[in-house]
C-alpha positions in Angstrom: 0.0 0.0 0.0 2.8 2.4 0.9 4.5 1.7 -2.4 1.3 2.5 -4.4 0.8 5.7 -2.5 4.4 6.6 -3.3 4.0 6.0 -7.0 0.8 8.0 -7.2 2.4 11.0 -5.5 5.4 10.7 -7.8 3.1 10.7 -10.8 1.4 13.9 -9.5 4.7 15.6 -8.9 5.9 14.8 -12.5 2.7 16.3 -13.9 3.2 19.4 -11.8 6.9 19.7 -13.0 5.7 19.4 -16.6 3.1 22.1 -16.1 5.5 24.5 -14.4 8.2 24.0 -17.1 5.6 24.6 -19.9 4.5 27.8 -18.2 8.1 28.9 -17.7 8.8 28.4 -21.4 5.7 30.4 -22.3 6.8 33.4 -20.2 10.2 33.1 -21.7 8.6 33.6 -25.0 7.0 36.8 -23.7 10.4 38.1 -22.6 11.8 37.2 -26.0 9.0 39.1 -27.6 9.8 42.3 -25.8 13.6 42.1 -26.0 13.5 41.3 -29.7 12.3 44.9 -30.4 15.5 46.6 -31.3 14.8 50.2 -32.2 18.4 50.7 -33.1 18.1 48.3 -36.0 19.0 50.3 -39.1 16.1 50.8 -41.5 16.8 51.5 -45.1 16.0 55.0 -46.3 14.8 55.3 -49.9 15.6 58.3 -51.9 12.5 57.9 -54.0 10.3 60.9 -54.2 7.0 61.0 -52.5 3.8 60.9 -54.6 0.6 62.7 -53.7 -1.5 59.5 -53.2 -4.0 59.9 -50.4 -3.1 56.5 -49.0 0.4 57.6 -48.0 1.1 58.4 -44.5 2.6 61.8 -43.9 3.2 64.1 -40.9 0.4 64.3 -38.3 0.3 68.0 -39.1 -1.2 67.0 -42.4 -4.5 66.3 -40.6 -4.7 70.0 -39.7 -4.9 72.9 -42.1 -2.7 75.3 -40.2 0.9 75.8 -40.8 2.5 76.6 -37.5 4.6 79.8 -37.4 6.8 78.4 -34.6 8.0 75.7 -37.0 9.5 78.3 -39.4 13.0 77.8 -40.6 13.7 81.5 -40.6 16.5 81.9 -43.1 16.2 85.7 -43.6 20.0 85.9 -43.7 20.1 83.3 -46.5 17.3 84.5 -48.7 16.9 88.0 -50.2 13.3 89.0 -51.2 12.0 92.2 -52.7 8.5 92.0 -51.5 7.4 93.3 -48.0 5.3 90.3 -47.1 5.9 86.7 -48.2 5.9 83.1 -47.1 7.0 79.7 -48.4 5.5 76.4 -47.2 5.7 72.8 -48.0 2.4 71.7 -49.4 1.7 68.3 -47.9 2.6 69.2 -44.3 2.1 73.0 -44.3 5.6 73.4 -42.8 6.9 76.9 -43.1 10.3 77.0 -44.8 10.6 80.8 -45.0 8.5 83.8 -44.0 8.8 87.6 -43.9 6.0 89.6 -42.3 3.6 86.8 -43.2 0.9 87.9 -40.7 0.9 91.5 -41.9 -2.6 92.4 -43.0 -2.7 93.4 -46.7 -5.0 93.5 -49.7 -5.2 90.3 -51.7 -6.4 91.7 -55.1 -7.3 88.9 -57.5 -5.7 86.1 -55.4 -9.1 86.3 -53.8 -10.4 84.2 -56.8 -8.9 81.0 -55.5 -11.4 81.0 -52.7 -14.2 81.7 -55.2 -13.0 78.8 -57.3 -12.8 76.2 -54.6 -16.3 77.1 -53.2 -17.7 76.9 -56.7 -16.1 73.5 -57.3 -17.3 72.2 -54.0 -20.9 73.3 -54.5 -21.5 72.8 -58.3 -21.1 70.4 -61.1 -18.8 71.6 -64.0 -21.7 70.9 -66.4 -24.1 73.2 -64.5 -25.2 76.3 -66.4 -25.2 79.8 -64.9 -26.9 82.9 -66.3 -25.0 86.2 -66.4 -26.9 89.0 -64.5 -26.8 92.7 -65.1 -25.2 93.3 -61.7 -22.4 90.7 -62.4 -21.2 92.7 -65.3 -21.8 96.4 -64.4 -20.6 96.2 -60.8 -17.0 95.6 -62.1 -15.1 98.9 -62.5 -14.0 99.5 -66.2 -10.3 99.3 -65.4 -10.6 95.7 -64.1 -10.1 92.6 -66.2 -13.3 91.0 -67.6 -14.2 88.2 -70.1 -16.6 90.3 -72.1 -19.7 88.5 -70.8 -23.2 89.5 -71.9 -26.2 90.0 -69.8 -28.5 87.0 -70.0 -25.7 84.8 -71.5 -25.6 81.2 -70.4 -22.3 79.5 -69.7 -21.2 76.3 -68.0 -19.5 76.4 -64.6 -16.4 74.9 -66.3 -16.3 77.8 -68.8 -16.7 80.4 -66.1 -14.0 78.8 -64.0 -11.6 78.9 -66.9 -12.0 82.6 -67.4 -12.0 83.2 -63.7 -8.6 81.6 -63.1 -6.7 82.0 -66.4 -7.3 85.6 -67.5 -8.7 86.6 -64.0 -12.1 87.8 -65.3 -13.9 89.7 -62.5 -17.3 89.5 -64.2 -17.0 85.7 -64.2 -16.4 85.8 -60.4 -19.6 87.7 -59.8 -21.6 85.3 -62.0 -20.3 82.3 -60.1 -21.0 83.9 -56.7 -24.6 84.7 -57.6 -25.1 81.2 -59.0 -23.7 79.5 -55.8 -25.1 81.7 -53.1 -27.8 83.8 -54.7 -26.0 87.1 -54.1 -22.5 88.5 -53.8 -23.1 89.3 -50.1 -24.2 85.8 -49.2 -21.2 84.4 -51.1 -18.9 86.6 -49.2 -20.3 85.1 -46.0 -19.5 81.7 -47.4 -16.0 82.8 -48.2 -15.4 84.0 -44.6 -16.8 80.9 -43.1 -14.6 78.7 -45.3 -11.6 80.8 -44.4 -12.2 80.1 -40.7 -12.6 76.4 -41.3 -9.3 76.3 -43.2 -7.6 78.1 -40.2 -7.2 81.6 -41.5 -6.4 84.1 -38.7 -6.8 87.6 -40.3 -8.9 87.3 -43.4 -12.1 89.1 -44.3 -13.6 89.0 -47.8 -16.4 91.2 -49.1 -16.5 90.2 -52.7 -15.6 87.2 -54.9 -13.0 88.8 -57.2 -10.7 91.1 -55.2 -11.9 94.4 -56.5 -10.5 96.8 -54.1 -12.4 97.4 -50.9 -10.9 98.8 -47.7 -12.2 96.0 -45.5 -11.3 93.2 -48.0 -8.0 92.0 -46.5 -5.9 88.9 -45.7 -2.3 87.9 -45.0 0.4 85.9 -46.8 0.1 83.3 -44.1 -3.7 82.9 -44.6 -3.4 82.8 -48.4 -0.8 80.0 -48.0 -3.4 78.1 -46.0 -6.1 78.7 -48.6 -3.7 77.8 -51.5 -2.7 74.6 -49.8 -6.3 73.6 -49.2 -7.3 74.4 -52.8 -4.4 72.4 -54.2 -5.6 69.3 -52.4 -8.5 69.3 -54.9 -7.6 67.7 -58.2 -10.2 69.7 -60.2 -8.8 72.9 -58.9 -5.2 71.8 -59.7 -6.2 71.2 -63.4 -7.6 74.7 -63.8 -4.7 76.6 -62.3 -2.0 75.1 -64.4 -3.7 76.0 -67.7 -2.1 78.7 -69.8 -5.0 79.6 -72.2 -8.7 79.2 -72.7 -11.6 80.4 -74.8 -15.4 80.9 -74.7 -17.7 79.6 -77.4 -20.6 81.2 -79.2 -23.6 81.4 -76.9 -27.2 82.5 -76.8 -26.0 86.1 -76.4 -22.6 86.1 -78.2 -22.3 84.9 -81.8 -18.5 85.0 -82.2 -15.8 82.7 -81.1 -13.1 85.4 -80.7 -13.0 85.4 -76.9 -9.6 83.8 -76.4 -7.5 84.3 -73.3 -4.0 83.8 -72.0 -2.8 83.2 -68.4 -1.7 86.2 -66.3 0.9 84.0 -64.6 4.3 84.5 -66.3 5.7 81.5 -64.3 3.7 79.3 -66.6 4.5 80.9 -69.9 7.0 78.7 -71.6 9.3 80.4 -74.1 12.9 80.4 -75.2 13.6 84.1 -74.5 16.8 84.8 -72.6 15.6 88.2 -71.5 15.7 89.0 -67.8 12.0 89.5 -67.8 11.4 85.9 -68.9 10.0 84.5 -65.6 9.1 81.0 -66.9 9.7 78.4 -64.3 9.7 74.8 -65.5 8.4 73.4 -62.2 5.6 75.9 -61.7 2.1 74.4 -61.4 0.0 77.6 -60.8 -1.8 79.2 -59.0 -3.1 82.8 -59.2 -1.9 86.3 -59.7 -3.3 89.6 -58.5 -2.8 93.3 -58.9 -4.4 96.6 -57.8 -2.7 99.9 -57.3 -3.5 99.6 -53.6 -2.4 95.9 -53.2 0.6 96.0 -55.5 1.7 92.8 -57.3 0.5 89.7 -55.6 0.7 86.0 -56.3 -0.1 82.6 -54.8 2.3 80.3 -56.7 3.0 76.6 -56.6 5.9 74.5 -57.8 6.7 70.8 -57.7 10.0 69.0 -58.3 11.1 65.4 -57.5 8.0 64.9 -55.4 8.5 68.0 -53.3 5.6 70.5 -53.7 5.8 74.1 -52.3 3.6 77.1 -52.2 4.8 80.7 -52.2 2.7 83.8 -51.4 3.9 87.3 -52.3 2.0 90.4 -51.3 2.7 94.0 -52.0 5.3 93.3 -54.7 6.9 96.1 -56.7 9.3 96.3 -59.6 13.0 96.3 -59.0 15.3 99.1 -60.0 15.9 97.3 -63.2 12.1 97.3 -63.9 11.8 93.6 -63.2 8.9 92.0 -61.4 9.7 91.6 -57.8 6.9 89.0 -57.2 8.2 86.6 -59.9 11.9 87.0 -58.8 10.9 86.3 -55.3 8.9 83.2 -56.3 11.8 81.8 -58.3 14.2 82.6 -55.5 12.1 80.9 -52.9 11.4 77.9 -55.1 15.1 77.4 -55.8 15.8 77.6 -52.1 13.3 74.9 -51.3 14.5 72.5 -54.0 18.2 73.0 -53.2 17.8 72.5 -49.5 14.8 70.2 -48.9 13.4 66.9 -50.3 10.7 64.4 -49.6 12.3 61.1 -48.5 10.6 57.8 -48.2 11.4 56.5 -44.8 9.5 53.2 -45.2 7.7 51.7 -48.1 4.2 50.3 -47.6 4.4 46.7 -46.2 8.1 46.8 -45.6 9.4 44.6 -42.8 10.7 46.5 -39.8 11.1 43.7 -37.3 10.5 40.0 -36.5 9.1 39.1 -33.1 8.3 35.9 -31.2 4.6 35.8 -30.2 3.5 34.5 -26.8 1.1 31.5 -26.9 1.8 30.7 -30.6 2.5 27.4 -32.3 6.1 26.7 -33.2 5.3 27.0 -36.9 3.8 30.5 -36.6 5.3 32.2 -33.5 8.0 34.1 -35.5 6.0 37.0 -37.0 7.2 39.7 -39.4 6.0 43.2 -38.5 5.1 45.4 -41.5 4.6 49.1 -42.0 0.9 49.6 -42.9 1.4 52.8 -44.9 4.2 54.4 -46.7 6.0 57.0 -44.6 7.5 60.0 -46.4 9.0 63.0 -44.6 10.2 66.5 -45.5 13.8 66.7 -44.5 16.6 69.1 -44.9 19.2 67.5 -47.2 21.9 68.1 -44.7 19.9 66.8 -41.8 20.6 63.5 -40.0 17.7 61.2 -40.1 16.7 60.0 -36.6 16.2 56.4 -35.6 12.4 55.6 -35.5 10.6 54.7 -32.3 9.0 51.3 -32.6 6.3 50.2 -30.1 4.5 46.8 -30.0 1.2 46.5 -28.3 1.4 45.3 -24.7 0.3 41.7 -23.9 0.5 40.7 -27.5 -0.4 37.0 -27.8 -1.8 34.4 -30.2 -4.0 34.2 -32.1 -3.3 37.1 -34.4 -4.9 37.7 -37.8 -2.9 38.9 -40.8 -3.0 42.7 -41.4 -4.2 43.3 -37.8 -2.6 46.3 -36.1 0.0 45.3 -33.5 2.0 48.5 -33.0 3.3 51.8 -34.3 6.4 53.3 -35.8 7.2 57.0 -35.3 9.8 59.4 -36.7 10.3 62.9 -35.2 12.0 65.2 -37.6 12.5 68.9 -37.2 9.4 69.4 -35.0 7.2 67.2 -37.2 5.9 63.7 -36.3 5.6 61.1 -39.1 4.1 57.7 -38.2 2.3 54.6 -39.3 0.6 51.7 -37.7 2.4 48.3 -37.7 0.6 45.2 -38.9 1.1 41.5 -38.8 2.3 39.9 -42.0 0.6 36.6 -41.5 -1.8 34.7 -39.2 -0.4 33.5 -35.9 -2.1 30.4 -34.6 -2.6 29.8 -30.9 -0.9 26.8 -29.3 -2.9 24.1 -27.5 -1.7 25.5 -24.2 -5.1 25.8 -22.6 -6.2 22.3 -23.6 -2.9 21.0 -22.1 -3.7 23.0 -19.0 -7.2 21.7 -18.7 -6.0 18.1 -19.4 -3.3 18.4 -16.6 -5.9 19.7 -14.2 -8.3 16.8 -15.0 -5.5 14.3 -14.5 -4.6 15.9 -11.2 -8.2 15.8 -10.0 -8.5 12.2 -11.1 -5.4 11.0 -9.4 -6.4 12.9 -6.3 -9.7 11.0 -6.1 -8.0 7.7 -6.8 -5.6 8.5 -3.9 -8.6 9.2 -1.6 -10.2 5.9 -2.6 -7.3 3.7 -1.9 -6.0 5.5 1.1 -6.2 3.4 4.3 -8.8 4.8 6.6 -7.7 5.9 10.0 -8.6 3.5 12.9 -11.5 4.7 15.0 -11.7 4.3 18.8 -14.5 1.9 19.8 -17.5 3.5 21.4 -17.6 0.8 24.1 -15.0 0.5 26.7 -12.3 -2.0 26.0 -11.9 -4.7 28.5 -9.2 -4.3 31.0 -6.5 -6.8 30.2 -4.5 -8.5 32.7 -0.9 -7.9 32.7 -0.7 -11.7 32.7 -0.3 -13.0 29.2 -2.0 -16.2 30.2 -5.2 -14.6 31.4 -5.4 -12.5 28.3 -5.1 -15.5 26.0 -7.6 -17.5 27.9 -10.2 -14.7 27.8 -9.7 -14.4 24.0 -9.9 -18.1 23.3 -13.0 -18.3 25.5 -14.7 -15.6 23.6 -13.8 -17.2 20.3 -15.2 -20.6 21.5 -18.4 -19.0 22.6 -18.9 -17.4 19.1 -18.4 -20.8 17.4 -21.1 -22.4 19.6 
């Protein structure tokens, strides 16, 4: 009996040792999972230029519409500009690369029309037809640009946008405002509401075209925000890069001689070597403006090798050589941006950044590749050292895990900007049969315990009756016992 009890206890002890060793190995896997994350592991940096795909992950500041003035790389000692107020920003992040008096309140002139255009695009179809009113034509001063529209003439929104943005027709702006809002005053209210939504700080519009009014004002900073917002719209981008357009014969105009050229000399390609040839091969728009009170103004965009920038010039004047200060400033700012900055791809989409060991997984699936969910591109100074990313894996990560599920995050901090992406699992991770083994071990333990109880020798109980007093004499005791035995037999 003692041997049987000994072997049963030994069996139980072996099962417990097996269970404890299995648990220890599992927790060792957890420690391995955490220690395997080596943020100092070098990650390849691609020199490929960033594209403008909406799926790409950029700086977190891309989710806001305000470029922060405190992020400015103020290189006033490196850049010489003629204009009294200007700013240069990177388009995708809104980061300020250069600014000079960018919050100074000034008149925008016809740069106003970019707000008119985006509101029209967001509220109309290009195929919609608008009718030219008397007020739309005759409220424009004679000295301002117009598209020779006729009262009662019917034109599509697309045709009106062309003459609004290419030759800067002020009558077209009035027609669009009345068509969208019902009146110029109501449209101005829409403009101001939109400006606040975009993040403008010191902008107040009273008309859709920029015809001079004392309380029609903005800043270079605010126009940069508006320009950046507008350039996120592909339809808008297509309009502002055009260099010419025309209006067809209509119900009120029977000639096809209304042909127009762009007012933006940055877009006018030619082979002239004259100093007043301002053509810039990387220019992509956007809108010029001029009044005697506002001076020469422009919201200009340029893109090279994936880097897109926006420059705003207000209050520009001609130089001593009778050259356009606004165009010279644009070219100077664009060259500065492209010579000193670039968009670098830090991680391609689905690139492997790490391999980890997953707790509770089968031996076949426990080694998991960690992938970058979205492409990460960042604006970097070409002389700037790229920092090591911070990689974090979700706490208590354990099997099972589905492929493409989010399991962590990768973050880069560059020059005050944060660039990040979720990390995902490359493949499915199957859970091991740990819990079934645990349950099985518990059942075996319980079963063996009950077996032990069944075969255990019960403890002797004291008789309820008093035991006879035995004589110290062995003979008397034997006699009494034998006598009792004899009596039972009979």
